[in-house]
C-alpha positions in Angstrom: 16.4 15.9 19.8 18.2 12.6 19.6 16.1 10.0 17.8 17.5 6.5 18.1 15.9 4.4 15.4 15.8 0.6 15.5 15.1 -0.7 12.0 15.0 -4.0 10.2 12.6 -6.5 8.6 9.6 -7.7 10.5 10.6 -10.2 13.3 14.2 -9.0 13.3 13.8 -8.0 17.0 13.1 -4.3 16.6 10.5 -3.9 19.3 12.3 -6.1 21.8 15.7 -4.4 21.2 14.1 -0.9 21.2 12.3 -1.5 24.5 15.5 -2.8 26.2 17.6 0.1 24.7 15.1 2.7 25.9 15.2 1.3 29.4 19.0 1.0 29.3 19.6 4.7 28.4 16.6 6.0 30.4 14.3 7.5 27.7 10.9 7.0 26.1 10.1 4.3 23.7 7.7 4.7 20.8 6.6 1.4 19.4 5.5 1.8 15.8 5.2 5.5 15.3 1.7 5.3 13.8 0.6 3.1 16.6 1.6 5.9 19.0 -0.9 8.2 17.1 -3.8 5.8 17.8 -2.9 4.9 21.3 -5.8 4.2 23.7 -5.1 0.9 25.4 -2.8 -1.9 24.5 -5.5 -4.2 23.0 -7.6 -1.5 21.3 -4.4 0.3 20.2 -3.0 -2.7 18.4 -6.2 -3.6 16.7 -6.7 0.0 15.5 -3.1 0.2 14.3 -3.3 -3.0 12.3 -6.7 -2.1 10.9 -5.5 1.3 9.7 -2.1 0.0 8.4 -3.7 -3.0 6.6 -6.2 -0.6 4.9 -3.5 1.8 3.8 -1.3 -1.0 2.5 -4.0 -2.0 0.1 -3.8 1.4 -1.7 -2.5 1.1 -5.3 -0.5 4.3 -4.9 3.0 3.7 -3.4 3.3 7.4 -3.0 0.2 7.6 -0.8 1.3 4.6 1.3 4.7 6.2 1.8 3.3 9.6 2.9 1.0 7.8 5.3 4.0 6.0 6.9 6.1 9.2 6.8 3.4 10.9 8.9 4.1 8.7 11.9 7.8 9.7 12.1 7.0 13.4 11.4 4.7 13.3 14.4 7.3 11.6 16.6 10.0 14.0 15.6 7.7 16.9 16.5 6.5 15.4 19.8 10.0 14.5 21.0 11.9 17.5 19.7 13.2 18.4 23.2 14.0 14.9 24.5 15.5 11.6 23.6 13.4 8.8 22.2 13.9 5.3 20.9 11.7 4.4 17.9 11.2 0.9 16.6 10.5 2.0 13.1 11.4 5.1 11.3 12.7 6.0 7.8 14.2 2.7 6.8 11.2 0.6 7.5 9.2 2.9 5.3 11.8 2.6 2.6 12.0 -1.2 2.6 8.3 -1.8 2.3 7.2 1.2 0.1 10.2 1.5 -2.2 9.4 3.3 -5.5 11.0 5.8 -7.8 9.9 8.8 -5.8 11.2 7.6 -2.4 14.2 9.9 -2.2 12.0 12.9 -3.1 9.4 12.1 -0.4 12.0 11.3 2.3 14.0 14.5 1.5 10.9 16.6 1.8 9.8 15.0 5.0 13.3 15.2 6.4 13.5 18.9 5.5 10.8 19.7 8.1 12.2 17.3 10.7 15.6 15.6 11.0 17.1 12.2 10.4 17.7 9.8 13.2 20.7 10.6 15.4 21.7 7.0 15.4 20.2 4.0 13.6 20.5 0.4 14.7 19.8 -1.8 11.7 18.9 -5.4 12.7 19.6 -8.3 10.3 18.0 -11.7 10.6 18.2 -14.8 8.4 15.0 -15.8 6.6 14.9 -19.1 8.5 15.0 -17.3 11.9 12.5 -14.7 10.6 10.1 -17.5 9.7 10.6 -19.2 13.1 9.9 -15.9 14.9 6.8 -15.1 12.8 5.4 -18.6 13.4 5.6 -18.1 17.2 4.3 -14.5 17.0 1.4 -15.0 14.6 0.7 -17.9 12.3 -1.6 -15.7 10.2 1.2 -13.2 9.7 3.5 -16.0 8.7 1.1 -17.1 6.0 0.8 -13.6 4.6 4.5 -12.8 4.6 6.6 -13.0 1.5 10.3 -13.9 2.1 11.6 -13.7 -1.4 12.6 -10.0 -1.1 14.3 -10.2 2.3 17.8 -9.8 1.1 16.9 -7.0 -1.3 14.9 -5.1 1.4 17.7 -5.4 3.9 20.3 -4.3 1.2 18.1 -1.3 0.4 18.0 -0.2 4.1 21.7 -0.7 4.5 22.6 1.1 1.3 20.4 4.1 2.2 22.1 4.4 5.6 25.5 4.5 3.9 24.4 6.8 1.1 23.0 9.3 3.7 26.1 9.0 5.9 24.0 8.5 9.0 25.6 7.1 12.2 24.6 3.5 12.5 25.3 0.0 13.5 24.3 -3.2 11.7 23.8 -6.2 13.9 22.7 -9.7 13.2 20.2 -11.0 15.8 20.1 -14.7 15.0 21.0 -16.7 18.1 21.9 -13.6 20.2 20.0 -12.7 23.4 18.4 -9.3 23.1 20.2 -7.9 26.1 23.6 -8.9 24.6 22.7 -6.8 21.5 21.7 -3.8 23.7 25.0 -4.2 25.6 26.8 -3.9 22.3 24.9 -0.8 21.1 24.8 1.2 24.3 28.4 2.3 24.4 28.0 3.8 20.9 25.2 6.0 22.2 27.2 7.5 25.2 28.2 10.6 23.2 24.7 11.1 21.8 22.6 10.8 25.0 
């Protein structure tokens, strides 16, 4: 079951790149694994997804938040065990937003019943570009977003990829058309898909 994970900070281009990549290699796209669980219709789905995620993210327990987010990628790995899928959030997004001392234990346990992504695309974006994209996407999201940990969160994701020895590509998205990025990634996936 090849899982192609597209990871990065919010507004790095994950959903756009993942959608184009899935189309390019001819496979399914799962946008936000937990959103997939709640899927009804685009509008209702997105509202339900944000309501549930916002509620969970208010929990004091980082362990509980992390298990909740792990649940989404466990379900995706099970659902797509016999096919190829591109996912726009997977292990690393969970790591960067729910990092705590037990992260490795929880991830290792979750990965013991599934598998790591076959290939991970880690998207990097400057804080200035991230602010610009968020302002276009959702002014309220821009207001509630903290940018002071951007570099540390990105480094955490990149270092985890390296530590695990997972196949990956790190790509900066500032000023690059999404299709250009997909054209760079696709040849790396030929042997996988």
